[in-house]
C-alpha positions in Angstrom: 15.3 3.6 -11.6 11.8 3.9 -12.9 10.1 3.5 -9.6 11.9 6.5 -8.1 11.4 8.7 -11.2 8.8 11.3 -10.4 8.3 12.0 -14.1 6.9 8.5 -14.7 3.1 8.5 -13.9 2.5 6.3 -10.9 0.1 3.9 -12.5 2.8 3.1 -15.1 5.1 2.1 -12.2 2.9 -0.9 -11.3 4.4 -3.4 -13.8 7.9 -2.4 -12.7 7.0 -2.9 -9.0 5.7 -6.3 -9.9 8.9 -7.1 -11.8 11.1 -6.1 -8.9 8.8 -8.3 -6.7 9.4 -11.4 -8.8 12.9 -10.8 -10.1 14.6 -9.8 -6.8 12.3 -11.2 -4.1 10.5 -14.3 -5.4 13.7 -15.7 -6.8 17.0 -16.8 -5.4 18.7 -13.5 -6.2 20.5 -11.9 -3.2 18.3 -9.7 -1.0 21.3 -7.5 -0.6 20.8 -6.3 -4.2 17.5 -4.8 -3.2 18.4 -3.7 0.3 21.4 -1.7 -1.0 19.5 -0.1 -3.8 19.1 3.5 -2.5 16.5 4.4 -5.2 14.1 1.8 -3.9 14.2 3.4 -0.5 13.7 6.8 -2.0 10.7 5.5 -3.8 9.2 3.9 -0.7 9.7 7.2 1.2 7.7 8.9 -1.5 5.0 6.3 -1.2 4.6 6.9 2.5 4.2 10.6 1.9 1.7 10.0 -0.9 -0.4 7.6 1.3 -0.6 10.4 3.9 -1.7 12.9 1.3 -4.1 10.3 -0.1 -5.7 10.0 3.3 -6.0 13.8 3.7 -7.5 14.1 0.2 -10.2 11.6 1.0 -11.3 13.7 4.0 -11.3 16.8 1.8 -13.4 15.1 -1.0 -15.9 13.8 1.5 -16.9 17.3 2.3 -17.3 18.2 -1.4 -19.0 15.0 -2.6 -21.4 12.9 -0.4 -21.0 10.0 -2.8 -17.3 10.0 -2.9 -16.8 7.3 -0.3 -19.2 5.0 -2.1 -17.4 5.6 -5.4 -14.0 4.8 -3.8 -15.3 1.8 -2.0 -16.9 0.3 -5.1 -13.7 1.0 -7.2 -11.6 -0.8 -4.6 -13.9 -3.8 -4.8 -13.6 -3.8 -8.6 -9.8 -3.6 -8.3 -9.6 -6.5 -5.9 -12.3 -8.8 -7.5 -11.0 -9.0 -11.1 -7.9 -8.8 -13.2 -7.9 -5.4 -14.8 -5.4 -3.7 -17.1 -4.1 -0.2 -16.5 -6.1 1.1 -19.4 -9.3 -0.5 -18.2 -8.8 0.8 -14.7 -8.2 4.3 -15.8 -11.4 4.2 -17.8 -13.5 2.7 -15.0 -12.1 5.0 -12.3 -12.4 8.2 -14.2 -15.0 9.4 -11.6 -12.2 10.0 -9.1 -9.4 11.2 -11.4 -10.1 14.9 -10.7 -8.8 15.0 -7.1 -5.0 15.2 -7.3 -2.2 14.9 -4.9 0.9 17.1 -5.4 4.3 15.3 -5.1 6.6 18.3 -5.4 5.5 19.7 -8.8 4.0 16.4 -10.0 0.2 15.9 -9.9 -0.9 12.4 -8.9 -4.5 11.4 -9.6 -6.3 9.5 -6.8 -7.3 6.7 -9.1 -3.7 6.2 -10.3 -2.4 6.2 -6.7 -5.0 3.7 -5.5 -4.1 1.3 -8.3 -0.4 1.5 -7.5 -0.9 1.1 -3.7 -3.0 -2.0 -4.0 -1.4 -3.7 -7.0 2.1 -2.5 -6.8 3.5 -1.1 -3.6 1.8 -3.3 -1.0 2.6 -6.7 -2.7 6.2 -5.5 -3.0 6.6 -4.4 0.6 4.8 -7.5 2.0 6.9 -10.0 0.0 10.1 -8.1 0.7 9.5 -8.3 4.5 8.5 -11.9 4.4 11.6 -12.9 2.4 13.9 -11.1 4.7 12.4 -12.8 7.7 12.7 -16.1 5.8 16.4 -15.4 5.2 16.8 -14.8 8.9 15.1 -18.1 9.9 17.0 -20.1 7.3 20.6 -19.5 8.3 21.5 -15.9 9.3 22.8 -15.7 12.8 21.2 -13.2 15.1 24.1 -10.8 14.9 23.9 -10.7 11.1 20.2 -10.2 10.7 19.9 -6.6 12.0 22.8 -5.5 9.9 20.9 -6.3 6.7 18.7 -3.3 7.3 20.1 0.2 7.6 18.4 2.6 10.1 17.0 4.4 7.1 15.4 1.2 5.7 13.9 0.4 9.1 12.5 4.0 9.4 11.0 3.9 5.9 9.2 0.6 6.6 7.9 2.0 9.8 6.6 5.0 7.9 4.9 2.9 5.3 3.2 0.9 8.1 2.1 4.0 10.0 0.8 5.6 6.8 -1.2 2.5 5.8 -2.5 2.0 9.4 -3.6 5.7 9.6 -5.4 5.4 6.2 -7.3 2.3 7.4 -8.2 3.7 10.8 -9.7 6.8 9.3 -11.6 5.0 6.5 -12.5 1.5 7.5 -15.8 1.8 5.6 -13.8 2.2 2.4 -10.8 -0.1 2.9 -12.2 -3.0 5.0 -15.2 -4.1 3.1 -14.2 -7.6 2.2 -12.1 -10.5 3.5 -9.7 -10.0 0.5 -9.1 -6.4 1.5 -8.7 -7.3 5.1 -6.1 -10.0 4.2 -4.2 -7.7 1.9 -3.7 -4.9 4.5 -3.4 -7.1 7.5 -0.7 -9.2 5.8 1.2 -6.1 4.9 1.1 -4.5 8.3 2.1 -7.7 10.1 5.0 -8.4 7.7 6.3 -4.9 8.4 6.2 -5.5 12.2 7.9 -8.9 11.8 10.9 -7.3 10.0 11.6 -4.6 12.6 14.2 -5.3 15.3 12.3 -6.1 18.6 13.4 -2.9 20.3 12.2 -0.8 17.4 8.7 -2.3 17.1 6.6 0.6 18.3 3.2 0.1 20.0 1.4 2.5 17.6 1.7 0.2 14.6 0.7 -2.8 16.7 -2.3 -0.8 18.0 -3.3 0.0 14.4 -3.2 -3.7 13.5 -5.5 -4.5 16.5 -7.9 -1.7 15.5 -7.9 -2.9 11.9 -8.7 -6.5 12.9 -11.5 -5.3 15.2 -13.0 -3.5 12.2 -13.3 -6.9 10.4 -16.1 -7.8 12.7 -18.0 -4.5 12.5 -21.2 -4.4 10.5 -20.0 -1.3 8.6 -16.8 -3.0 7.6 -18.4 -5.8 5.5 -21.1 -3.7 3.8 -20.1 -4.6 0.2 -21.5 -2.2 -2.5 -21.9 -3.9 -5.8 -20.1 -2.9 -9.0 -23.5 -2.1 -10.5 -24.1 0.5 -7.9 -20.9 2.4 -8.9 -21.7 2.2 -12.6 -25.0 4.0 -11.9 -23.2 6.8 -9.9 -20.8 7.9 -12.6 
């Protein structure tokens, strides 16, 4: 499985995440195929850890480069405002390709990870959760629904939600600067909560969603730096 292969650079995994999204989730193929694919869950576990490391690396870089937040904020706006190829993205985002995150012995550049989180992993997780809820509401009896997800799968999704929520809470001025960004992350967090069995929905994740929504209305959250500003900084 390419997604779980740590020797494939993470930005190169984006097309395969999108393929999984459309081939197994946005079609009529059985959800069981994806749910029972152990390598998918290995990959998502890795993603949760990488997002945590991403958040820590942002804090570290902020101390070294006072312009780092602005660079990252502008790059995220670029990523979400236009269709961009992997090659174009790597060129535009070269200003943040030096900070790396170590996944075992593999080095993951921040710009590669940002691309994959926004354009690969989050759409995959969001659609997966929505489809499973849809399956539940369209015919699965209540006794069958919880059995579709193993305890490990539930735990992985909760970890993804916690990691994303933590990233947003620590950096609202980077990740909550437009309605598009707000919708992307809010949709993902809520889809994860909706898939968890009621007794396993923990208050921490719900609190993170409330905090994130409150940030939508803060003046700092909707300060939108222009693409031109970033081009002058690099």
